[in-house]
N, C-alpha and C positions, 0 to 999 in steps of 0.2 A: 541262280540271283534272289534271294524273298526280299520281298519287302521289309524286311527288320534289317537285313543284311544295307538295303538300298537305303534306307535311311539314316541308318548307323553310317553309314560310309558318306556318303551326304555330311549330314552333322558332325562326321568327324575334319570334312573340310570347314564346315560354320563358324563350327565352335575350339575345333583344337583337341590341346590335352584334357579341356574343360567337359570330353564326351568321354563316358569310361562303358567298357561290355563286361555285362557280368559282374555288375558291382554292387556293394553288401549296403543294402539300405535298412534292415534291418534294424545295427549299430545307431542311426538315423533318429529315430524313435526315440520317446523318451524311457520305454519297456527295453530296450536295447539288447531285442531279440528278434529271429527270424532271417528271411535269406535274402538273395540279391535279386535286381534287377535285372534283367535282360539289359536295358539300358539305363544310364543315368545323365540328365542333363546337367551344368551348371551353368543357371545363365543372371547376366549382375546387370543387364539394361531392359529397356522396350526393346530397343531391338531386335537384342540376343533373343526376343522372345516373340516377336512379330517374324524370324525367320524359321523362326524354328516350328511357327505354325504352316509356313509353304511348306517346308521341309515334310513337313508333317500331311498335307494336304496333295502331294503332288505325289510323295512316293509311297506313303503308307497311312490311306486313310483310316482304317480299320482299326490299327495296335491302339491297345490299351493304354489313358493316359492315368497319371498317379503326379500329383501336387504336394511337395513336402516340404515344410514349413517348416518346426522344430519337432514335428514328430510327436507333438504330443498327446494325439487323438487318433493313432494309428495303433494298428497289429499289422503287422507284415508275415504271413505263411513263414511255414518255416522252408516248402517246396519253394518258397517266395516267387516273384510279379514277373509276368512274359512280354511288359510292356516296358512303355516306355515312360519312367522316371523322370521330374522335374523337379529341382530344387534353386529353390531363391537365395541370391548373395546378397552380401552386402552393397551393393549397386542400386537395390530393389528395398533398401531400409532404411530410406531419407525423412526426416522429420520437419516441416518446417510451420511455426506460426504464425497467422496470418489475422491481428483479430482475435477472434474469438471464435476461429478458424484452425484447426491443426488441420495439416496435410500429413499421412501417414504412407507411407511406401509400402507395399503389401509385402514383404519379409521384414517389417520392423517386427521386434516382441513386447508384445501387449507390457510386461512389468516395465520396459522402460521407455513405452508411448506416455504408460499411467505417469510416470515421477518426472520425463520431461512437462509433461502439460502441465503439474504443480509447479513447479520450475520457473515456470510461464507464467504464473500468475490467473492457470485458467482452472473450473472448478469440475466435476463430470464424467471423470474417467480413474475414479480414483479406484473404483470397482476392481479393474484390470490391473492393478501392481498384484495379484497372486492369480493370475489364471497363464500358465507357462507357455502362451500360443504367440503365434503370427496374429497380424489386422485380418492379412488374408482369409486363415482359416478361421477365424472368429467371426469375419464377417459372415462368412459360408454357411458356418452353423450359427450363428445370432448367438454370439458364445455370451453369459451374462455369470452374475454371482454379485451378490449381497446387494441385493435391490433394484440391480438394474441391468442392462444387456446393450450389446449394438445397436439394436432397432433404439434408443434411447437419445442414441445421439447421433446416429448415420449421416448424412446429409447429401449423398452419392458415393458412383465406386467407380474409379475409370478401370473395367478386365480385357485383358484380349482374351481370343478363341485358341487353344493351339490346335487344334483344329483346320482350323482356316486363318491364321494369325493375323483378323479382324479385330480393330477396333471397337468398342462401343463403351457408352458413358449406362450408369444406371441408377435413377434417383429408389426413394422409397418406395413408394408404390411397385416399382417394375419390379424392387428385390423382393417383394412377398415374403416380408419376417414374419414368421411363426415361432413358437416355445424349440428352440435347438434346429430351427432351419429357416435353410430360403432357398430363392429360384435360382443362385448362384450353381449351374452344372459340373461337372469332374471336370472337363474337358478347360472349363475358365479362369483366367489366373486374374485376382483380383491384383491390379498394380500399383492403384494407391486410392485413397480412402480419406471424403473428408469429414472433420468428424466435429458436431457445433456442440461446442460447450460454454461456458461462462465464466465472467468474469467472478476470480476468489481469493483468500487470503491465500497468504503461502502456507501460514502457520497453519492456517489452519486444516490445508492441505495434506501437509508434512506429517502432523499428529494421526491423519485419518489413515494415512499409507502406510503408516507405524501400526495402528490398530489392524488392520485388516492383515497386516503379514504375525502379527502375534495370533490371529485365532485362527489362519490356515496353519503356523504351527502348530500350535493348542492341539487342534480337530482337526486335520487330514493326514498321513503320512509322509514320509523321503521315499525315498529308494526306487526304486523301476516299477513305475505305474505310469495310467496313464489320464489317470482325477478320475473323473465320476463314470464309469462302466455302463450304468442303464437312464435315463432318461427317468423322470419324477414323473410316477401319475399322475394326471388331475386327482386333484386335493390330497394327493398323499406323498412320500416321500418315499423312493427304491432303498436308499437307507437303512429307513427302518422297518420294512418290509423285510430285508433279507436278515437285520437282525434279531428281527423278533420272531427267528426261526432256528437262530442260535449259531447260524453260519460264519457267524467269525471263526477266523483260521481253519474252514473248510480247506484243505488242499489234496491235491491234485498230482504228481507228478513235482514238475517244479514251479508250481505259481499255486497259489494261495490267496481267498479273500483275509483279506486284509483286517487284523485284531485290536484296531484302530478307528476306523470309518468302514461298513460294512460294504458300504460300494466302491469302494477299492478291492485293485486286486495287484495282489506285487507279487513281481516275478523275482526268480531268482539269479544271480550270477549267470553266464551261459546258458538260462533256460531253454524252454521249448513254448515258442507261437505254438503249438495244439495244447500245452495245457493250461493258458490259459483261455482259451476256448471253449475246455474242458470243462475247466469253473465256471466259467460263464452259463456256458447248459445248462452243469448243474446246479446252479443257483436260480436258475429262470426254469427249470423243473418244477421247482422245491416249493418256490413261489406261488407259480399257475394251480400246483394240487392245491396250495395251504390256503390259496386266499381269491383265487380264478384272477389275479390280477397278471396280464401277457406284459412283463416286462418289454421293453425295446432298449436295443442298444446307443449308445451313444456312440461308442468306438467304434470307429468306420473300421471294417474286417479286408482287409487287401491279398487277395492271393488264393483265399480259401473258397473250397468246390458249393457252388448256391446253399446247397442241402443244410451245410455243416456249419454256412454263415445264418441263415435262416432259425435253427435248431439254436443257436445263438442269443437270437433276439434279431440280427439284424431284420427290416421290412424293408418291400423298392420304395 
């Protein structure tokens, strides 16, 4: 029996029907394309995560791990992912205001947290209403927009290591926030985040939410995409660089650069992840040739060969 089979057998005992073999995870992403994971575990509690971590440590310590939230920043290869994908359920999406601190579970959706914070008379998190991710993913990549980011509010996080099942607390210094990055490792699950906000006027906050939603609707495309594909280079905009080369509408197979925003790639219904990566690679090569700017991927590529991911802009 392989390590993967041993782990699957044990997790079937631990999680029952919430452990799936050869489960499609491409459909769990906002691109809605891509293949399956060898194993998919659905977890609803801290205890689930601890038991899962212990099982990984004892049965398959070298297995590849993937945390799936709302899949808003993931692209899964058509060939799939050979490891264990972990999806956080509603049991880890709690939100509790405590004065000017808002405690939000790792699976809590950013737009929901933004609206709940305003409803609780708090301000400082309105920017997140237009970001289709989860608190956990947002902490890991220091998501941001409209002049703010997670680093501006996070006062601490509770994480569980899926390779050991061990808990730890991380303060802002330990998180080492930078532009679209943090010290959170791929095997660490953000169970809860403590956000330091401020007292605010509810009506003013609701007006801000409405304005941000309106701006997003006017300036960014809907449909099957994963938001910004490349991070902005220092002092410039990836979208501007791409648009300046007339690349809006560039199509390869079932994917194309959005005609509304040049730093978005749209996927056709029942499209191919390989086509999206091909568009990323072509755009990056053309921008590098024309301007000397080496665009870096903001999208996380899962299951692709290292050389393919590197050509698309993924850096170690």
